[in-house]
C-alpha positions in Angstrom: 0.0 0.0 0.0 1.5 3.4 -1.1 1.0 7.0 0.0 -1.2 7.3 -3.2 -3.7 4.6 -2.1 -7.2 5.9 -1.5 -8.0 5.2 2.1 -11.5 6.6 2.5 -14.1 8.9 0.9 -16.2 11.3 2.9 -19.3 13.2 1.8 -21.4 15.9 3.5 -24.4 17.9 2.4 -24.1 21.7 2.5 -26.9 24.2 2.1 -25.3 27.5 1.1 -27.6 30.6 0.8 -27.4 32.7 -2.4 -27.0 36.5 -2.6 -30.4 36.7 -4.2 -33.0 34.3 -5.7 -31.7 32.9 -9.0 -34.4 32.1 -11.5 -34.2 29.3 -14.0 -36.9 28.4 -16.7 -39.0 26.5 -14.2 -37.5 27.0 -10.8 -36.1 29.7 -8.6 -33.3 28.8 -6.1 -32.6 30.7 -2.9 -29.9 28.4 -1.6 -27.5 25.9 -3.3 -27.4 22.3 -2.0 -23.8 21.1 -2.5 -22.3 17.7 -1.8 -18.7 18.3 -0.6 -16.6 15.2 -1.4 -13.3 14.5 0.3 -10.9 11.8 -1.0 -8.2 10.8 1.5 -4.9 9.2 0.5 -2.8 7.0 2.8 -0.1 9.6 2.8 -2.4 12.1 4.4 -3.2 14.2 1.3 -6.9 15.1 0.9 -8.6 16.2 -2.4 -12.0 17.9 -2.7 -14.8 17.9 -5.2 -18.4 19.0 -5.3 -21.6 17.3 -6.4 -23.9 20.1 -7.8 -26.8 20.3 -10.2 -28.1 23.7 -11.3 -31.6 24.1 -10.0 -31.8 20.5 -8.6 -33.3 17.4 -10.0 -35.6 19.1 -12.5 -32.6 20.0 -14.6 -30.2 17.0 -14.4 -32.2 14.2 -12.9 -29.9 14.1 -9.9 -29.8 16.1 -6.6 -27.1 16.5 -3.9 -29.0 13.9 -1.8 -29.1 11.3 -4.5 -25.4 11.9 -5.2 -24.5 11.2 -1.6 -26.4 7.9 -1.6 -24.7 6.7 -4.8 -21.2 7.8 -3.8 -21.5 6.4 -0.2 -23.2 3.1 -1.2 -22.0 2.3 -4.7 -18.9 4.2 -5.8 -16.9 4.4 -2.6 -16.5 0.6 -2.3 -15.2 0.4 -5.8 -12.8 3.3 -5.1 -11.2 2.7 -1.7 -8.0 0.6 -1.7 -6.9 1.6 -5.2 -4.2 4.0 -6.1 -5.4 7.4 -7.2 -3.0 7.1 -10.2 -5.4 4.4 -11.5 -8.1 7.0 -11.9 -9.1 6.1 -15.4 -9.6 2.4 -14.5 -11.5 3.4 -11.4 -13.9 5.4 -13.5 -14.4 2.5 -15.8 -15.2 0.3 -12.8 -17.8 2.9 -11.7 -19.5 2.7 -15.1 -19.7 -1.1 -14.9 -21.5 -0.9 -11.5 -23.5 2.3 -11.8 -25.4 3.5 -14.9 -25.6 7.2 -15.6 -25.3 9.4 -12.4 -22.9 11.7 -14.2 -23.0 14.5 -11.6 -22.1 12.1 -8.7 -19.3 10.6 -10.7 -18.0 14.0 -11.7 -17.8 15.2 -8.1 -15.9 12.1 -7.0 -13.6 12.1 -10.1 -12.7 15.7 -9.5 -11.9 15.0 -5.8 -9.5 12.2 -7.0 -7.8 14.5 -9.5 -7.4 17.1 -6.8 -5.9 14.6 -4.4 -3.5 13.3 -7.0 -2.4 16.8 -8.0 -1.9 17.8 -4.3 0.1 14.6 -3.7 2.4 15.6 -6.6 2.4 19.3 -5.4 1.3 20.5 -8.8 -1.7 22.4 -10.1 -4.6 20.3 -11.2 -4.2 21.6 -14.8 -0.8 19.8 -15.0 -2.7 16.5 -15.0 -5.0 17.7 -17.8 -2.3 18.7 -20.3 -0.9 21.8 -18.7 -2.2 25.3 -18.1 -1.5 27.6 -21.1 -3.6 30.6 -19.9 -4.0 32.2 -16.5 -7.5 33.8 -17.0 -10.6 33.5 -19.1 -13.5 35.7 -20.1 -16.4 35.4 -17.7 -20.1 36.2 -18.4 -22.6 37.0 -15.6 -26.0 35.4 -15.5 -28.9 37.6 -14.3 -31.6 35.0 -13.9 -35.2 36.0 -14.3 -35.4 39.6 -12.8 -37.6 42.6 -13.2 -36.2 45.3 -15.4 -35.1 47.7 -12.7 -33.4 45.0 -10.7 -31.7 43.7 -13.8 -30.4 47.1 -14.8 -29.1 47.6 -11.2 -27.3 44.3 -11.2 -25.8 44.9 -14.6 -24.3 48.2 -13.4 -23.1 46.6 -10.2 -21.3 43.9 -12.0 -19.7 46.4 -14.4 -18.4 48.3 -11.4 -17.2 45.3 -9.3 -16.1 42.8 -12.0 -15.7 44.8 -15.2 -18.2 42.4 -16.8 -19.1 43.2 -20.4 -21.2 40.1 -21.2 -24.5 39.0 -19.6 -26.7 36.0 -19.9 -30.5 36.4 -19.4 -32.8 33.5 -18.4 -36.0 32.9 -20.3 -38.6 30.1 -20.7 -40.7 30.4 -17.6 -43.1 33.1 -18.6 -45.0 34.5 -21.6 -42.5 34.8 -24.5 -44.0 38.1 -25.5 -43.5 39.6 -22.0 -40.0 38.0 -21.7 -39.0 39.4 -25.1 -40.2 42.9 -24.2 -38.4 42.7 -20.8 -35.1 41.8 -22.4 -35.4 44.2 -25.3 -36.0 47.0 -22.7 -32.9 45.9 -20.7 -30.7 46.1 -23.8 -32.2 49.5 -24.8 -31.5 50.9 -21.3 -27.9 49.8 -20.9 -24.6 50.5 -22.7 -24.2 49.6 -26.4 -20.8 48.3 -25.5 -22.3 45.3 -23.6 -23.1 42.0 -25.1 -26.2 39.9 -24.2 -27.2 36.2 -24.6 -30.3 34.3 -23.6 -30.7 30.8 -22.1 -34.2 29.3 -22.5 -33.3 25.9 -20.9 -34.9 24.0 -23.7 -38.4 25.2 -22.9 -39.7 26.6 -26.2 -41.2 24.6 -29.0 -40.3 25.1 -32.7 -43.0 27.7 -33.5 -42.4 29.7 -30.3 -38.7 29.8 -31.1 -39.1 30.8 -34.7 -41.6 33.5 -33.7 -39.6 35.2 -30.9 -35.9 34.5 -31.6 -35.8 36.8 -34.6 -37.2 39.6 -32.5 -34.6 39.0 -29.9 -31.9 39.0 -32.6 -33.3 42.4 -33.7 -33.0 43.7 -30.1 -29.3 42.8 -30.0 -29.1 39.3 -28.5 -25.8 37.8 -29.7 -26.2 34.1 -28.7 -29.2 31.7 -28.2 -28.5 29.0 -25.6 -30.6 25.8 -25.9 -33.9 27.4 -27.1 -35.6 24.1 -27.8 -35.7 20.6 -26.4 -32.4 18.7 -26.0 -33.4 15.9 -28.4 -34.8 18.1 -31.2 -31.6 18.6 -33.1 -33.5 19.2 -36.4 -35.1 22.4 -34.9 -31.8 23.5 -33.5 -30.2 23.2 -36.9 -33.1 25.2 -38.4 -32.6 28.0 -35.9 -28.8 27.9 -36.4 -29.2 28.2 -40.2 -32.2 30.6 -40.5 -31.8 33.3 -37.9 -28.1 34.3 -38.2 -27.3 34.3 -34.5 -25.0 31.6 -33.0 -26.7 28.8 -31.1 -25.2 27.1 -28.1 -26.2 23.7 -26.9 -26.2 22.7 -23.3 -28.9 20.2 -22.4 -28.3 18.5 -25.8 -24.8 17.5 -24.9 -24.4 15.2 -21.9 -21.7 13.0 -23.3 -19.1 12.9 -26.1 -21.6 10.8 -28.1 -24.1 13.6 -27.8 -21.5 16.1 -29.1 -20.9 13.9 -32.1 -24.6 13.9 -32.8 -24.7 17.7 -32.7 -21.8 17.8 -35.1 -23.4 15.4 -37.5 -26.7 17.3 -37.4 -24.9 20.7 -37.7 -27.2 21.7 -34.9 -25.1 24.3 -33.1 -22.1 26.7 -33.3 -21.0 26.4 -29.6 -21.0 23.6 -27.1 -21.5 24.3 -23.4 -19.0 22.2 -21.4 -20.2 21.5 -17.9 -17.7 19.2 -16.2 -20.4 18.1 -13.8 -23.0 17.3 -16.5 -20.6 15.4 -18.6 -19.4 13.1 -15.7 -16.0 14.7 -15.0 -12.9 16.1 -16.4 -12.0 13.1 -18.7 -15.3 13.1 -20.4 -15.2 16.9 -20.7 -11.8 16.6 -22.5 -13.3 14.1 -24.9 -16.4 16.3 -25.6 -14.2 19.3 -26.2 -12.0 17.4 -28.6 -15.0 16.4 -30.7 -16.3 19.9 -30.9 -12.9 21.3 -31.7 -12.3 18.8 -34.5 -15.7 19.9 -36.1 -14.8 23.6 -35.8 -17.3 24.3 -33.0 -16.4 26.6 -30.2 -16.6 25.5 -26.5 -17.9 27.5 -23.6 -16.8 26.8 -20.0 -20.3 26.4 -18.4 -21.4 26.2 -14.8 -23.6 24.1 -12.6 -23.4 26.9 -10.0 -20.6 25.0 -8.2 -19.0 26.4 -5.1 -15.3 27.2 -4.9 -13.9 23.7 -5.3 -15.9 22.7 -8.3 -15.5 26.1 -10.0 -11.7 26.0 -9.5 -11.6 22.5 -11.1 -13.6 23.7 -14.1 -11.2 26.6 -14.4 -8.2 24.3 -14.5 -10.0 22.3 -17.2 -10.7 25.4 -19.3 -7.2 26.7 -18.7 -5.7 23.5 -20.1 -8.2 23.0 -23.0 -7.5 25.0 -26.2 -11.0 24.1 -27.5 -12.6 26.5 -24.9 -12.6 29.5 -27.1 -16.0 31.0 -26.2 -15.1 32.1 -22.6 -16.8 30.9 -19.5 -19.6 31.5 -17.0 -17.7 30.1 -14.0 -19.2 32.7 -11.6 -20.8 30.2 -9.1 -18.9 31.3 -6.0 -20.1 34.9 -6.5 -23.7 33.8 -6.1 -23.0 32.4 -2.7 -23.6 34.7 0.3 -20.4 33.3 1.9 -17.6 31.1 0.7 -16.3 28.0 2.5 -12.8 28.1 1.1 -9.8 29.9 2.6 -9.0 31.5 -0.8 -11.2 33.7 -3.0 -11.4 33.1 -6.8 -10.5 36.4 -8.4 -12.8 38.1 -10.9 -11.6 41.3 -12.6 -11.8 43.2 -15.9 -14.5 40.8 -17.2 -12.3 37.8 -16.6 -11.8 35.0 -14.0 -8.3 34.1 -12.8 -7.3 30.4 -12.6 -6.3 29.7 -8.9 -2.7 28.9 -8.2 -1.2 26.3 -5.9 -1.4 22.5 -5.6 -4.5 20.8 -6.9 -7.4 23.1 -7.5 -5.7 25.8 -5.4 -8.6 26.0 -3.0 -8.4 24.9 0.7 -11.4 24.3 3.0 -12.6 26.7 5.7 -13.9 24.1 8.1 -15.7 26.6 10.4 -17.8 27.7 7.4 -18.2 24.2 6.1 -19.4 23.0 9.5 -21.8 26.0 9.6 -23.4 25.1 6.3 -23.4 21.3 6.8 -26.9 19.9 6.9 -27.7 18.1 10.2 
């Protein structure tokens, strides 16, 4: 047994309040449930990952609670006793014993990568090909907000982060009202800002073809997942007819999904969520497929906390295919952090943390405070 042998895996549920309600297409979150995962090595090194689904089970089919059960009961017995350097083989063993459950597997895989990198005393990006950039563009998501609150938040983010690009959520209300709200926001803020929309796959073909052209006229520069995930024909129609780039998110949950999007010519950009795809290895495969087809990749978020966000930043910093920036702002939505370090946001960009592993270390007082009893 070596110092790199995995001795135990621990999980705990955190409930972390948000700075404000964050609206999705069908759900509004006021706190983020996060499964904090700790992988302990025999040599005393500990790595950290997070199990997070944006908006809970309605979006990804998993929740922090289901992830805890799967990791504790199913994945941990397959993991403990093996060297963390055998990570790829361990993941294959998971897939033989547990179908799907990509978010749970991603959190545990990232914790293993973090432990491995810390044991080597190198940044996590070194295990993913090497960091070739130190910062990335970062968009800010407004959620579904009234006009005056949205304008106030845009101005506040320009002031504090230098943000120049904003994502607006749609899909929960009347398309006519939502389109008017967004058009008014664009008209009442600086022409130097860029805006995109995320409909979370909630519009049908007719609704999309009716309202997306009006949003394009208002100045929207990117449509994220306007129609259902499996309707690639309509996504291709939108991509070719309206003249605004289309980004797929829900449509790509695996490298095979990315290949289908490429074959159907259904998008211009692929949102890479390391959580949704099942971890860093599957994210690398997905990005490679998109890159080979000439599609851009975007470093997307599941509203992870500091540890999951840092891991996604190390992925993006080591992956040339990520050419369409990121939205890795998750920690800024939390009222309080539970890491000793703060991820730096400045001049419209996010800085990749330095130090061994993800570069983030736990604040156990805060973690104990947020832990669910």
